[in-house]
Every structure is written in structure tokens, then in C-alpha cells.
C-alpha positions as CSV (number, residue, x, y, z in Angstrom):
1,M,66.8,122.5,117.1
2,R,70.2,120.8,117.4
3,L,73.5,121.1,115.7
4,S,73.2,117.4,115.0
5,D,70.1,118.0,112.8
6,S,70.3,116.7,109.3
7,I,71.4,119.2,106.6
8,G,68.0,118.5,105.1
9,V,66.1,120.6,107.7
10,L,67.5,123.8,106.1
11,K,65.3,125.6,103.6
12,G,66.5,125.0,100.0
13,V,68.1,121.6,100.8
14,G,66.1,118.9,99.1
15,S,66.9,115.2,98.4
16,V,69.3,116.0,95.5
17,R,71.1,118.7,97.5
18,I,71.3,116.3,100.5
19,A,73.1,113.8,98.3
20,Q,75.5,116.4,97.0
21,F,76.3,117.6,100.6
22,E,76.8,114.1,101.8
23,K,79.2,113.4,99.0
24,A,81.2,116.4,100.2
25,G,81.2,114.9,103.8
26,I,78.5,117.3,105.1
27,F,75.7,115.4,106.8
28,T,74.6,117.7,109.6
29,V,74.2,121.4,110.3
30,E,77.3,121.1,112.5
31,D,79.3,119.7,109.6
32,L,78.1,122.7,107.5
33,L,79.2,125.2,110.1
34,N,82.6,123.4,110.4
35,N,83.0,123.7,106.6
36,F,84.9,127.0,106.8
37,P,85.5,129.3,103.8
38,T,88.7,128.8,101.9
39,N,89.1,132.5,101.1
40,Y,87.2,135.8,100.9
41,N,86.3,138.4,98.3
42,D,86.7,141.8,99.9
43,F,84.4,144.3,98.3
44,S,84.6,146.8,101.1
45,V,86.8,149.0,99.0
46,I,85.3,149.5,95.6
47,T,87.3,151.1,92.7
48,S,85.6,153.0,89.9
49,I,86.5,151.8,86.4
50,S,87.9,155.2,85.5
51,A,90.4,154.9,88.4
52,I,91.4,151.3,87.9
53,R,95.1,150.4,87.9
54,P,96.9,147.0,87.2
55,G,96.7,144.6,90.1
56,L,94.0,143.1,92.3
57,V,90.8,145.2,92.1
58,S,87.2,145.2,93.3
59,L,84.4,146.7,91.2
60,R,80.7,147.2,91.3
61,A,79.5,147.2,87.7
62,K,76.8,146.0,85.3
63,I,77.8,143.0,83.1
64,H,76.6,142.8,79.5
65,S,77.6,141.7,76.0
66,V,78.6,138.2,77.2
67,S,80.1,135.9,74.5
68,S,81.7,132.5,74.5
69,K,84.0,130.6,72.1
70,R,86.2,127.6,71.9
71,M,89.7,128.5,70.7
72,R,91.2,125.0,70.6
73,R,90.6,121.6,72.3
74,A,91.8,122.7,75.8
75,L,90.9,126.4,75.7
76,H,87.5,127.9,76.1
77,I,87.1,131.7,76.5
78,T,84.1,133.7,77.9
79,E,84.2,137.5,77.4
80,A,82.0,140.2,78.7
81,I,81.9,144.0,79.3
82,A,81.8,145.4,82.8
83,E,80.4,149.0,83.0
84,D,79.8,151.5,85.8
85,E,79.0,155.3,85.6
86,T,82.7,156.1,84.9
87,G,83.7,153.7,82.1
88,I,83.9,150.2,80.7
89,I,86.5,147.3,80.7
90,K,86.7,143.9,79.2
91,V,86.4,140.9,81.4
92,V,87.8,137.4,80.4
93,W,87.3,133.9,81.9
94,F,89.3,130.9,80.7
95,N,87.7,127.5,80.7
96,Q,84.6,128.5,82.5
97,P,81.9,128.0,79.7
98,Y,79.1,128.0,82.3
99,R,79.6,131.8,82.7
100,K,77.8,132.6,79.5
101,D,74.4,131.2,80.7
102,S,74.9,132.2,84.4
103,L,75.6,135.9,83.7
104,K,72.5,138.1,83.5
105,N,72.3,141.7,82.5
106,D,72.6,142.7,86.1
107,T,74.9,144.5,88.6
108,Y,77.7,142.5,90.1
109,L,80.5,142.8,92.7
110,I,83.6,141.8,90.7
111,R,87.1,141.0,92.1
112,G,90.1,139.9,90.1
113,E,93.5,140.7,88.6
114,Y,93.6,143.6,86.1
115,K,96.6,142.9,83.9
116,L,98.1,143.0,80.5
117,Q,97.1,140.0,78.4
118,A,97.5,139.6,74.6
119,G,98.7,143.2,74.3
120,R,95.9,144.9,76.3
121,L,94.7,145.4,79.9
122,Q,91.7,143.3,80.9
123,L,90.2,141.8,84.0
124,M,91.3,138.1,84.2
125,N,89.2,135.3,85.7
126,P,87.5,137.4,88.3
127,Q,85.2,136.2,91.1
128,I,81.8,137.7,90.9
129,E,78.8,138.0,93.2
130,I,75.3,139.4,92.4
131,D,75.0,142.8,94.1
132,N,71.9,142.3,96.1
133,N,71.6,145.8,97.3
134,T,73.1,148.4,94.9
135,A,72.1,151.3,97.0
136,S,73.8,150.4,100.2
137,N,75.7,147.4,101.5
138,S,76.7,146.7,105.1
139,S,80.4,145.7,105.7
140,E,79.2,142.2,106.4
141,E,77.8,141.9,102.9
142,L,80.9,143.3,101.3
143,I,83.4,140.7,102.7
144,I,82.0,137.6,101.0
145,A,83.1,134.1,102.0
146,R,84.2,131.6,99.3
147,Y,83.8,127.9,99.9
148,K,85.4,124.9,98.4
149,E,83.2,123.8,95.5
150,S,82.3,120.2,94.5
151,A,80.0,118.6,92.0
152,G,76.8,120.5,92.1
153,L,77.7,122.7,95.1
154,K,78.8,126.2,94.1
155,S,80.2,128.6,96.6
156,E,77.3,131.0,96.3
157,Y,74.8,128.2,97.1
158,I,76.8,127.0,100.1
159,R,77.0,130.5,101.5
160,K,73.2,130.9,101.0
161,I,72.6,127.6,103.0
162,V,75.0,128.7,105.7
163,G,72.8,131.8,105.9
164,Q,69.8,129.6,106.4
165,A,71.6,128.0,109.4
166,R,72.1,131.3,111.2
167,P,69.7,130.5,114.1
168,Y,72.0,127.5,114.9
169,F,75.0,129.8,115.6
170,D,73.3,130.5,119.0
171,L,73.8,126.8,119.9
172,I,77.6,126.9,119.5
173,K,79.1,126.4,123.0
174,E,82.6,127.4,124.0
175,R,85.0,124.5,123.9
176,L,88.1,126.0,125.6
177,P,88.2,126.6,129.4
178,E,86.9,130.1,130.2
179,D,90.2,131.2,131.8
180,V,92.1,130.2,128.6
181,V,89.8,132.4,126.5
182,N,90.0,135.3,128.9
183,D,93.7,135.1,129.7
184,N,94.6,135.1,126.0
185,Q,91.9,137.7,125.0
186,L,90.4,135.3,122.5
187,M,87.2,135.9,120.6
188,S,84.3,133.7,121.9
189,L,83.7,130.6,119.8
190,Q,80.2,131.7,118.8
191,D,81.5,135.1,117.5
192,T,84.4,133.3,115.8
193,Y,82.0,131.1,113.8
194,T,79.9,134.1,112.9
195,N,82.8,136.2,111.7
196,L,84.4,133.3,109.7
197,H,81.2,132.8,107.7
198,F,79.9,136.3,107.7
199,P,82.7,138.8,108.5
200,I,81.6,142.1,109.9
201,S,85.0,143.7,109.2
202,D,88.6,142.8,108.3
203,K,89.6,143.3,111.9
204,K,86.9,140.9,113.2
205,L,87.8,138.3,110.6
206,E,91.4,138.4,111.7
207,F,90.4,138.0,115.3
208,A,88.3,135.0,114.4
209,K,91.2,133.4,112.5
210,E,93.6,134.1,115.4
211,R,91.2,132.4,117.8
212,M,91.1,129.3,115.6
213,A,94.9,129.3,115.0
214,F,95.6,129.6,118.8
215,E,93.3,126.6,119.5
216,E,95.0,124.5,116.8
217,I,98.5,125.1,118.1
218,L,97.3,124.6,121.7
219,I,95.7,121.2,120.9
220,S,98.8,120.1,119.0
221,Y,101.1,121.2,121.9
222,M,98.9,119.5,124.5
223,A,98.9,116.3,122.4
224,S,102.7,116.3,122.5
225,K,102.6,116.9,126.2
226,A,100.1,114.0,126.7
227,L,102.4,111.7,124.8
228,K,105.4,112.7,126.9
229,L,103.5,112.1,130.1
230,E,102.2,108.7,128.8
231,A,105.7,107.6,128.1
232,L,106.9,108.6,131.6
233,K,104.4,106.1,133.1
234,E,106.1,103.2,131.4
235,T,109.3,101.4,132.4
236,A,111.9,100.1,130.0
237,Q,114.8,97.7,130.5
238,V,118.1,99.3,131.2
239,I,120.6,98.7,128.4
240,P,124.0,99.0,130.1
241,F,126.7,100.9,128.3
242,K,129.9,98.8,127.8
243,E,132.7,101.0,126.5
244,K,134.8,98.1,125.1
245,V,131.9,96.8,123.1
246,A,131.4,100.2,121.5
247,Q,135.2,100.6,120.8
248,D,135.5,97.2,119.2
249,F,132.5,97.8,117.0
250,V,133.8,101.2,115.8
251,K,137.3,99.8,115.2
252,K,136.0,97.1,112.8
253,L,134.0,99.5,110.7
254,P,135.5,99.9,107.2
255,F,135.1,103.7,107.5
256,K,135.6,106.4,110.1
257,L,132.6,107.8,112.0
258,T,131.9,111.5,111.7
259,N,132.0,113.6,114.9
260,S,128.2,114.0,114.5
261,Q,127.6,110.3,114.4
262,R,129.7,109.9,117.6
263,K,127.8,112.6,119.4
264,V,124.4,111.2,118.5
265,A,125.5,107.6,119.5
266,W,126.5,108.9,122.9
267,Q,123.2,110.7,123.4
268,I,121.4,107.4,122.6
269,Y,123.7,105.4,125.0
270,K,122.9,107.8,127.8
271,D,119.1,107.4,127.1
272,I,119.1,103.6,127.0
273,N,121.2,103.3,130.2
274,T,118.1,104.2,132.3
275,N,114.7,102.5,132.8
276,S,112.9,105.6,131.5
277,P,111.9,104.7,127.9
278,M,113.9,106.5,125.3
279,N,111.8,108.5,122.8
280,R,114.4,109.9,120.4
281,L,114.3,111.0,116.8
282,V,117.5,111.0,114.8
283,E,117.5,113.3,111.8
284,G,120.1,113.0,109.2
285,D,120.4,113.9,105.6
286,V,120.5,111.3,102.8
287,G,123.7,109.3,103.2
288,S,124.7,110.7,106.7
289,G,125.0,107.2,108.3
290,K,121.9,106.9,110.5
291,T,121.7,103.1,110.2
292,V,125.2,102.7,111.5
293,V,124.3,104.7,114.6
294,A,121.3,102.5,115.1
295,A,123.6,99.5,114.8
296,M,125.7,100.9,117.6
297,A,122.7,101.0,119.9
298,A,121.6,97.6,118.8
299,I,124.8,95.8,119.6
300,M,124.7,97.2,123.1
301,A,121.3,95.6,123.6
302,M,122.4,92.3,122.1
303,E,125.4,92.3,124.4
304,S,123.0,92.2,127.3
305,D,121.0,89.3,125.9
306,Q,118.2,91.6,124.8
307,Q,116.4,91.9,121.5
308,V,116.1,94.6,118.9
309,A,113.4,95.2,116.3
310,F,114.2,97.3,113.3
311,L,111.1,98.4,111.4
312,A,111.2,99.7,107.8
313,P,108.3,101.3,105.9
314,T,108.6,98.9,102.9
315,E,109.9,95.4,102.2
316,I,112.5,96.7,99.7
317,L,113.9,98.9,102.5
318,A,113.7,96.2,105.1
319,R,115.9,93.9,102.9
320,Q,118.3,96.8,102.3
321,H,118.6,97.5,106.0
322,F,119.1,93.8,106.7
323,T,122.0,93.7,104.3
324,T,123.6,96.9,105.7
325,L,123.3,95.7,109.3
326,Q,124.7,92.3,108.3
327,K,127.8,94.1,107.0
328,A,128.1,96.3,110.0
329,L,127.9,93.4,112.4
330,E,129.8,90.8,110.3
331,H,132.9,91.0,112.6
332,S,130.9,90.8,115.8
333,T,129.8,87.7,117.7
334,Y,126.2,88.4,116.7
335,S,126.6,88.0,112.9
336,N,124.4,84.8,113.0
337,N,121.8,86.3,115.3
338,I,120.2,88.6,112.7
339,G,116.9,87.8,111.0
340,L,114.6,89.2,108.3
341,L,110.8,89.0,108.5
342,V,108.9,90.3,105.5
343,G,105.6,89.4,103.9
344,S,107.0,87.6,100.8
345,L,108.8,84.9,102.8
346,P,107.4,81.4,102.6
347,A,105.1,80.4,105.5
348,K,107.6,77.8,106.8
349,Q,110.4,80.3,106.9
350,K,108.2,82.9,108.6
351,K,107.3,80.4,111.3
352,Q,111.0,79.5,111.9
353,I,111.8,83.2,112.4
354,K,108.9,83.8,114.7
355,D,109.9,80.7,116.7
356,S,113.5,82.1,116.9
357,I,112.1,85.4,118.1
358,A,110.1,83.7,120.9
359,H,113.1,81.5,121.8
360,G,115.5,84.5,121.9
361,S,118.1,83.1,119.5
362,L,117.4,85.9,117.1
363,K,118.7,89.1,118.8
364,L,118.1,91.6,115.9
365,V,115.1,91.2,113.6
366,V,114.6,93.5,110.6
367,G,111.2,93.8,109.0
368,T,108.1,95.9,108.2
369,H,105.5,96.9,110.7
370,A,104.3,93.2,110.7
371,L,106.9,92.9,113.5
372,L,104.3,94.5,115.8
373,E,101.6,91.9,115.1
374,K,99.9,89.8,117.7
375,D,101.4,86.5,116.6
376,I,104.9,87.6,117.4
377,A,106.0,86.9,121.0
378,W,109.3,88.7,121.9
379,R,111.3,87.0,124.6
380,N,113.2,90.1,125.7
381,L,112.6,93.1,123.4
382,S,114.4,96.2,124.7
383,L,115.0,98.4,121.7
384,L,112.8,99.4,118.8
385,V,114.3,101.2,115.8
386,I,111.8,102.7,113.2
387,D,113.0,104.0,109.9
388,E,111.3,107.0,108.2
389,Q,108.8,107.6,110.9
390,H,108.7,110.6,113.1
391,R,106.8,109.4,116.1
392,F,105.8,106.2,117.8
393,G,102.1,106.7,118.4
394,V,99.8,105.7,121.3
395,E,98.2,102.8,119.4
396,Q,101.6,101.4,118.3
397,R,102.9,101.8,121.9
398,Q,100.0,99.7,123.2
399,K,100.6,97.0,120.5
400,I,104.3,96.6,121.3
401,I,103.6,96.4,125.0
402,R,101.1,93.6,124.4
403,S,103.5,91.6,122.2
404,S,106.7,92.1,124.3
405,G,105.3,92.6,127.8
406,N,107.2,95.9,128.4
407,M,107.9,99.2,126.8
408,P,111.1,99.2,124.7
409,H,113.3,102.2,124.1
410,V,112.2,103.8,120.8
411,L,114.6,105.2,118.2
412,C,113.1,106.8,115.1
413,L,115.2,107.7,112.1
414,T,114.3,110.1,109.3
415,A,116.0,111.8,106.4
416,T,113.1,114.3,106.3
417,P,114.2,116.8,108.9
418,I,111.7,118.6,111.1
419,P,111.9,122.4,111.1
420,R,112.3,124.0,114.6
421,T,108.7,125.2,114.8
422,L,107.3,121.8,114.1
423,A,109.7,120.2,116.6
424,L,108.3,122.6,119.3
425,T,104.7,121.9,118.6
426,V,103.6,118.8,116.8
427,Y,106.6,116.8,118.0
428,G,107.3,118.5,121.3
429,E,107.6,115.3,123.3
430,L,110.6,114.0,121.3
431,S,114.2,114.2,122.1
432,I,115.8,115.2,118.7
433,S,119.3,114.4,117.6
434,V,120.8,115.7,114.3
435,I,123.5,114.1,112.2
436,N,124.6,117.2,110.3
437,E,127.8,115.9,108.7
438,L,128.2,113.7,105.7
439,P,130.9,111.0,105.6
440,E,133.8,111.9,103.2
441,R,132.8,110.9,99.7
442,K,134.4,111.5,96.4
443,A,131.1,111.6,94.4
444,T,129.1,114.8,94.0
445,I,125.6,115.4,92.6
446,A,125.0,118.2,90.0
447,T,121.4,119.4,89.7
448,E,119.9,120.9,86.5
449,I,116.5,122.3,85.7
450,V,115.4,121.2,82.2
451,S,112.7,122.5,79.8
452,P,110.7,119.8,78.0
453,N,112.1,121.3,74.8
454,S,115.7,120.2,75.8
455,L,114.9,116.6,76.7
456,N,116.7,115.1,73.6
457,Q,120.0,116.6,74.8
458,V,119.4,115.1,78.3
459,F,118.6,111.7,76.8
460,E,121.9,111.8,74.8
461,R,123.9,112.7,78.0
462,V,122.2,109.9,79.9
463,A,122.8,107.4,77.1
464,S,126.5,108.2,77.1
465,Q,126.6,107.4,80.8
466,L,124.7,104.1,80.3
467,Q,127.2,103.1,77.6
468,K,129.9,103.5,80.3
469,G,128.1,101.0,82.4
470,R,126.2,103.5,84.7
471,Q,122.5,103.3,85.5
472,A,119.6,105.7,85.6
473,F,116.4,106.4,87.5
474,V,113.4,108.0,85.7
475,V,110.7,109.2,88.1
476,C,107.1,110.2,87.2
477,P,104.4,111.7,89.4
478,L,101.7,109.2,88.3
479,I,101.5,105.5,87.7
480,T,99.0,105.6,84.8
481,E,97.2,108.1,82.7
482,S,94.8,110.3,84.7
483,S,91.6,111.9,83.2
484,S,91.8,114.7,85.8
485,L,95.6,115.3,85.6
486,T,96.1,115.3,81.8
487,N,99.2,117.6,82.0
488,R,101.2,115.1,84.1
489,N,103.5,112.4,82.9
490,N,102.8,108.8,84.0
491,A,105.3,106.0,84.5
492,E,103.5,103.5,82.2
493,T,103.6,105.9,79.2
494,I,107.2,107.0,79.8
495,Y,108.3,103.4,80.2
496,E,106.7,102.6,76.7
497,K,108.4,105.6,75.2
498,L,111.9,105.0,76.6
499,S,111.9,101.2,76.2
500,K,110.8,101.3,72.6
501,S,112.6,104.4,71.3
502,V,114.8,106.6,73.4
503,F,116.7,103.8,75.3
504,K,115.7,100.9,73.1
505,N,119.3,99.6,73.1
506,F,119.3,99.4,76.9
507,S,117.4,97.3,79.4
508,V,114.5,99.4,80.8
509,G,112.4,98.3,83.8
510,L,109.2,99.7,85.4
511,I,108.3,99.7,89.2
512,H,105.5,101.4,91.1
513,G,103.4,101.0,94.2
514,K,100.6,98.9,92.6
515,L,103.0,96.0,92.0
516,K,103.0,93.1,94.4
517,S,105.9,93.1,96.9
518,D,107.7,90.1,95.3
519,E,107.4,91.8,91.9
520,K,108.9,95.0,93.3
521,D,111.7,93.1,95.0
522,K,112.5,91.2,91.8
523,I,112.7,94.4,89.8
524,M,114.8,96.3,92.4
525,N,117.2,93.3,92.7
526,E,117.7,93.2,88.9
527,F,118.4,96.9,88.9
528,R,120.8,96.5,91.8
529,L,122.6,93.7,90.0
530,G,122.8,95.8,86.8
531,K,120.5,93.6,84.7
532,I,118.1,96.7,84.4
533,Q,120.0,99.8,83.3
534,V,117.1,102.3,83.3
535,L,114.4,102.1,86.0
536,V,111.2,104.0,85.4
537,S,109.3,104.5,88.6
538,T,107.0,106.6,90.8
539,T,108.3,107.9,94.2
540,V,108.3,104.3,95.5
541,I,112.1,104.6,95.2
542,E,112.1,107.9,97.1
543,V,113.4,106.8,100.5
544,G,116.6,104.8,101.3
545,V,117.0,102.8,98.1
546,D,120.8,102.3,97.6
547,V,122.2,101.4,94.2
548,P,125.8,102.8,94.1
549,N,126.1,102.4,90.3
550,A,123.2,104.7,89.6
551,T,124.4,108.1,88.5
552,E,121.5,109.6,86.5
553,M,118.2,110.8,88.0
554,L,115.5,112.2,85.7
555,I,112.4,113.6,87.4
556,Y,109.4,114.4,85.2
557,D,107.1,117.3,86.2
558,A,109.5,118.2,88.9
559,N,107.6,121.4,89.6
560,W,104.8,119.3,91.0
561,F,107.0,117.7,93.7
562,G,107.9,119.2,97.1
563,L,111.5,120.1,98.0
564,A,111.8,117.3,100.6
565,Q,110.7,114.7,98.0
566,L,113.0,116.1,95.3
567,H,115.9,116.1,97.7
568,Q,115.2,112.5,98.7
569,L,115.0,111.5,95.0
570,R,118.2,113.3,94.2
571,G,119.9,111.4,97.0
572,R,119.4,108.1,95.1
573,V,122.3,108.9,92.7
574,G,126.0,109.6,93.3
575,R,126.1,107.1,96.2
576,G,129.2,105.3,94.8
577,T,132.5,106.6,93.5
578,E,131.1,108.2,90.3
579,N,129.5,111.7,90.2
580,G,125.7,111.9,89.8
581,T,123.4,114.3,87.9
582,C,119.8,115.1,88.8
583,Y,117.6,116.5,86.0
584,L,114.5,118.4,87.2
585,I,112.3,118.3,84.1
586,M,109.6,121.0,84.1
587,S,106.0,120.3,83.0
588,D,106.3,123.1,80.4
589,S,108.7,125.8,79.2
590,S,107.6,128.4,81.7
591,A,110.1,130.0,84.2
592,P,110.9,127.5,87.1
593,P,109.3,128.4,90.5
594,K,111.3,129.7,93.5
595,R,111.3,126.3,95.3
596,L,112.7,124.5,92.3
597,R,115.4,127.1,91.9
598,A,116.3,126.4,95.6
599,M,117.4,122.9,94.5
600,L,120.2,124.5,92.5
601,Q,121.4,126.6,95.5
602,T,121.8,124.0,98.2
603,N,122.2,120.2,98.9
604,N,121.3,120.8,102.6
605,G,118.1,118.9,103.4
606,F,117.5,121.0,106.6
607,E,117.5,124.3,104.6
608,L,115.2,122.8,102.0
609,A,112.8,121.5,104.7
610,E,112.5,124.9,106.2
611,L,111.7,126.5,102.8
612,D,109.3,123.7,102.0
613,L,107.4,124.3,105.2
614,E,107.2,128.0,104.5
615,L,106.0,127.5,100.9
616,R,103.8,124.4,101.0
617,G,102.8,123.7,104.6
618,P,103.6,120.7,106.8
619,G,101.1,118.2,105.3
620,A,102.9,118.2,102.0
621,I,106.1,117.2,103.7
622,Y,105.2,115.2,106.8
623,G,102.1,113.4,105.6
624,T,98.8,112.9,107.4
625,L,97.2,112.0,110.7
626,Q,95.4,108.7,110.9
627,H,92.4,110.9,111.8
628,G,92.6,114.1,109.8
629,K,95.3,116.3,108.3
630,L,98.5,117.6,109.7
631,D,98.0,120.8,107.9
632,F,96.2,123.3,110.2
633,E,93.3,125.1,108.7
634,F,94.2,128.4,110.4
635,A,97.6,128.2,112.1
636,K,100.9,128.5,110.3
637,L,103.7,126.5,111.7
638,T,106.0,129.3,110.7
639,D,104.3,131.6,113.2
640,T,106.9,131.6,116.0
641,V,105.1,134.4,117.9
642,L,101.9,132.3,118.3
643,I,103.9,129.2,119.1
644,S,105.8,131.1,121.8
645,K,102.5,132.5,123.2
646,V,101.1,129.0,123.6
647,R,104.3,127.6,125.2
648,D,104.6,130.5,127.6
649,Y,101.0,130.1,128.6
650,D,101.4,126.3,129.3
651,N,104.6,127.0,131.3
652,K,102.6,129.4,133.6
653,H,99.7,126.9,134.0
654,P,101.1,123.4,134.9
655,Y,97.6,121.9,135.2
656,L,96.4,123.2,131.8
657,L,96.4,119.7,130.1
658,D,94.4,118.2,133.0
659,N,91.8,121.0,132.7
660,M,91.5,120.6,129.0
661,L,91.0,116.9,129.2
662,K,87.9,117.5,131.3
663,Y,86.1,118.9,128.1
664,K,84.9,116.0,126.0
665,Q,85.4,117.7,122.6
666,L,88.8,118.9,123.5
667,A,89.9,115.5,124.9
668,E,88.9,113.9,121.6
669,S,90.8,116.5,119.6
670,I,93.9,116.0,121.7
671,N,93.7,112.2,121.5
672,N,93.4,112.4,117.7
673,A,96.4,114.6,117.5
674,T,98.5,112.0,119.4
675,R,97.9,109.5,116.6
676,L,100.2,111.4,114.1
677,T,102.9,109.0,113.3
678,Y,103.8,108.3,109.7
679,L,105.6,110.1,107.0
680,N,103.6,110.6,103.7
């Protein structure tokens, strides 16, 4: 008997079930045990029907008189009567037609919301479990795990099969060092798994969750520490600070630097003036001037006959940064030493640029991540600037060392700020600078939440701006119609509607991620030149796109977007001299959620990032690992007490990382966590 045994060894798992489990990513008994419940139904406190009050309630009752009916195309209602010794209540399920055949005249444990609906109190969409022992239930049987369901695999069945795997719980070995478990009074791993799947009590369940949360934060923290130690092993070229070069550059800028930009530039200058590789992240809100600060670092490297690579996440942004840097450096002696390397260039031109990189005549090269490929030989690369990435990962580090022969200083830029708790854990190895001032600008951006019923008035207001020569973005959550997301707007349908009716007198374009790079570039260039007046898109225009003449932003289904994303999109308008307006269009006419209302209260990206982290979790904002999710299953990155506990423990035990890396499973987890690099 081994944890690696096929799921098929368990009673009740035949060939059909094996296929269903495998489709859900569960191949072995170990996979099954690591498929933790998503929530729990707590039936340990049962309310009698006569004592029921509005709110979340748990009942033990017989269900009978089940009926089912279709009200309209998208609405199916199943009704039943729940009865105990003290009374009866009506139970209603929406769009769950299978309930009619699955409910027997039997006693059930029922948990759900008892509330007013259609003028009367009823139990709405409750979870139910057959009451296997009506006379007496142990606590364990009354806190029932609920699992994520997939085609053919219902939660009740998954729980039954986990029950069949109970003998395997004895094979679970502790994966944290014994002193870590004892010093932090953690539940043993075996007891943790048992209480996550079959809780004995609320208290034991909480202890089990705490154990897993501690482990998640600890691994993340150790990954950051491992990255920091790895970076310290490398040696970078010194980029000497030359005061006159910096002064001349700043004097020739057509605008005045903010104090915040000056402070961050000085932090960077101090970092690159040593042979210890810089690993700095610059956070700055939309339009705060991060690219200019990067240019200030770049010119210092160029002055010492060294090279700079500037990486952008997309070809559109690479071209935009190239233009910005050309303008910033046009009065310097290096205006002819800047190159652009992107996928859509002709092969002959690409070869010329690669030859110039190898020869050293190009000092600053802007491009996508193709700049890190094997066939590029840098003559003297000393500085790497990466836009919209939070971390330069281990694998990327090895790539660049192979292509350049040394470790360059790394400067990452982002307009998606990292909340403090995330900076302490997931990104603990980074030095973080913040540009928290915006340059003086006349234009402002107004934000409005719009019901779909008021769209015609919005279209009229946008049309009046288009007639004045302004331009508009229209953003949709999907590219094309989805069978599973029927209530979401898609770019193709909205494009047809706007181009043929609403804005038929204007030039309307469509851009999305499935288009080829050269197509996207052509459309964006036409929009930038004013040939396209209304651009319908997905979030492909979210980061960095700069069209100063665009003043109107319409975001369909805004309630489905995160705050960080909405803030980025809002930042695409009002970038010139004219004021901008961002219309957040709701999916329906219901009251806007708290996070959407926050968009009306602040234009501060840092405040919105903190709120987004609290409401939606980090994965929604900061993307994914190359191997797994950034979202923790148990830990909350807003839990400052737990984070402090882990940090304090590490500070008291300087050899903790070395000890943890001796455990194979822990070492793999830590190595995987170091691969987190990209924004979503």
C-alpha cells in the first residue's frame, strides 16, 4: 500500500470513475488526499424548524413533496417541503433540476440561507447531506467537507472515496523539520490531513488550517530568501555614477522630475555603483514616469561603454518604450545607439540588430523577452530593465548569464503595486522603490458607474467627444461569445453593434490577443494616428498603451474585473491635455459591489491594490506561478500576525533554510516558489 497507488485501487472507483478523476487531475491516492475541501457544512448546531430565524441555518428534517418547473429559458425551479417534529418550511433550488430525481423521501442534514424571497420566508439553495444516523451523530459526521465538483464527480461521492482511502492516512509522513513543528506548536501533518477531510471539531479544523497556512507562508518566505542568497553569489559590473552625466540628462528633459523620481533614481545609482547585482523593483502608478527613471540608469551604463536591455511584455509596448526612450535620449550622444528587436521585424533587419548587439555598437536595445534567447550574444550587458514584471526568476537569471557571460543589474518596473504583506513574503528578496508622485498634469479622469439601462446616454456623451476629435476605448472581458459565460459581453459582438449602429458615423476598430503581432501593431498605430476613432478591445490594452488623444474609456461588465485591472484601464485615458472619463458599465442593473464603488473614491493605485488583495486574493492581481498558483490554499496574505510569526522564527534560526532544503519535498516546493515571475 503506497500513496502513489492508482486511484483505481479504492473500492467504488471503476474505469469510468478513473477517467473522471483523471480529468480532474487526480491520478493517485496522494492526489486524492491533496484535493482538499473547498468549504464545510457545519451541522454540529441543529436548529428546529419552529425556532428558525432569517440567516444561515442548519436543520435535520425529512424532505418530501418535491416538484420541479421551468419558469423561462434561463430559470428552472425545484421546490420541496422540509419537515421535523416542530414544523415545516419551504425549500427552493434555482437551476438545479437534478434535485427532483435525487431527493428521496428521507431525512437530510440541510444548511442554507433562510430569507425573504417573493414576499415570503424560505430556505434558498441549501446544501444537503443524507443523515446516515438519525439517532446520534458524532461531531466528525456533523462537520461535512465539500469538494470542488466536476463533470460526473459530485462532492458527496468524492467524500465517500476519501473515506475509502482512510488507511492511507497512516502513510502520511511529516514534511517539516521536527523542531519547526514543535517550536511553533503545529499540528502533525497526519492529523492535519485527517482533520481537513474529516474534522472532529471546529477547533481541530482551525488548527489544521493554521498548520497548512504556516507551511505555505514559510515556503514562500524561504523561496524569497533562497533567491536573495542566489543573487549574492553572482558578480555584476560596476556602473560608475557620473554626476555631470545625470545633471545634463535632467536639464535637457522637457519636463521637471518629481522629487519621488529623483529619490528613486538616486537609490538605483547607489545600487549599480557596486559589483553586487541590483535586484530592485520600482512601483509607480500609471503615468508616474518610471520609464524616464529607467533611462537615467541606462545612460549611466552607456556612458561606461556598457549595454542595456529593456524588456517589455508585448511588442506594442516594446515599440512604445522605444519611442519614449528615443525622445528622452535625443539630446544625448547616444541617440543613434538605440535599437528595437521585436518578432515582426524582417529577418534581415533582425540579423543586423543582433550583429550590432554582438559588436557593441547598440548600447540600448528595447524588445520583448526574445532578447534573452540563445542566439543573442551581448558584448557587454550590465543593466537589464524589465517592464511589468515583479521578479527576475531563477531560470531567467541562468538564461541571461549564458547569453551575456555575467549577471547584469536588474531593474523591474510595475504599475501594479505590491501590498506590504506581499512584499514581506512572496517578494521578500527585492529592494522596492516607490514613485508616489504624479507629474503635474492639467487633465483629470472622472469615473462613473453605469447601469446597462443608461447606455444610450453614455453613447451620446461619447459621440459628442468623438465629434470634437477625441478618441475612445471600449473594453470587453471576452474576445468572442462563450457558451459557459453567456452573461458576459464579448469584443466581437460589441464591435459589430458599435460599428454598424451606435458609432456608424465614426471609424471603429477591433483588437484582441488572438490577432497576430503585426495586425495588432497596425491597428494600434492607426488608433494612435487618429485613423481609428473608437477601439474595441479586450484587456490587451491594459498596460502602458499611450494615446494622448483618447479621452473616453467604456468598460463592459466592469464588475467582473479586479480593481488593479480597472485602474490600469482607466489610466489609458486623460493622458494628454484634455480631461478623460471612465465609464464602468455593470453587467446588470443590480447595486454595484463595494470594490467597484472604491473606484469612485480614489485614483490611488496603492490603495486600490491593498483593497483588491483583501477582497480577491493575490492570484487575481499578480498572476500565476509557472508551476502552480500564487493564491495560497490556506494562508491569507493579509494575515500580518502569521507573516510576523514566520519572519520572527526565521530571524531566530539562521540555518532554517539549509535545514529545510535537506527535505526533498520541501526543497521542491521552495524551488517551485522561486519561479514566480510574471504579472497576469
